[in-house]
C-alpha positions, 0 to 999 in steps of 0.5 A: 212884942211880949205884950202882943203875945199876951193879948193874942193868948187871952183872945185864943182863950176867950174864944175857946171859951165861946165854943157853943157861940162859934158853932151856933153863929157858924150854923146860922150863917151856913143855913142862911147861905144855903136855904135863904140867900138865893143867889151864889156869893163866892165872898160869903162862901169864902168867908165861911170856909175861913171861919170854919177852918178857924173854928176847927183849928182853934176848938180841935174838932174831931174829923167825924164832925166834918164827916157828919156834916157832909152826910147830913148835907148830902141827905138834904141835897138828896131830898132836894133833888126830888123837890126840884130845888136845884139851887139848894141841891147844888150848894149843898153838894158844894158843901158836902165836898168842903166838909169832906176835904176838911175831914180828910185833911184832919185825918191826913194831919193826925196820921203818923206815916213813919214806918216802924 
């Protein structure tokens, strides 16, 4: 049991050191999902959501990052609307909601609701 705990803590420490790689890998997968992959894949979406949740928890990212990503994707969806790129608009709108929910959940978890 002790050895497993040590190996797990080593894995966590290694992944924390690879912050840029994890964020870049997620960005590449998200761009692929939004702009290159033409059909809808719930498996890829579910993997990306789980991967982002792990990244947020592991690297302790701030909620403002989620809100910024949501804003960027909202602008891309808005601009795609004028170009009649409905597949991209729909995917971006879905990811806007995902990032807004992640940011809201992070804010709620950090908020102290105790009365003084």
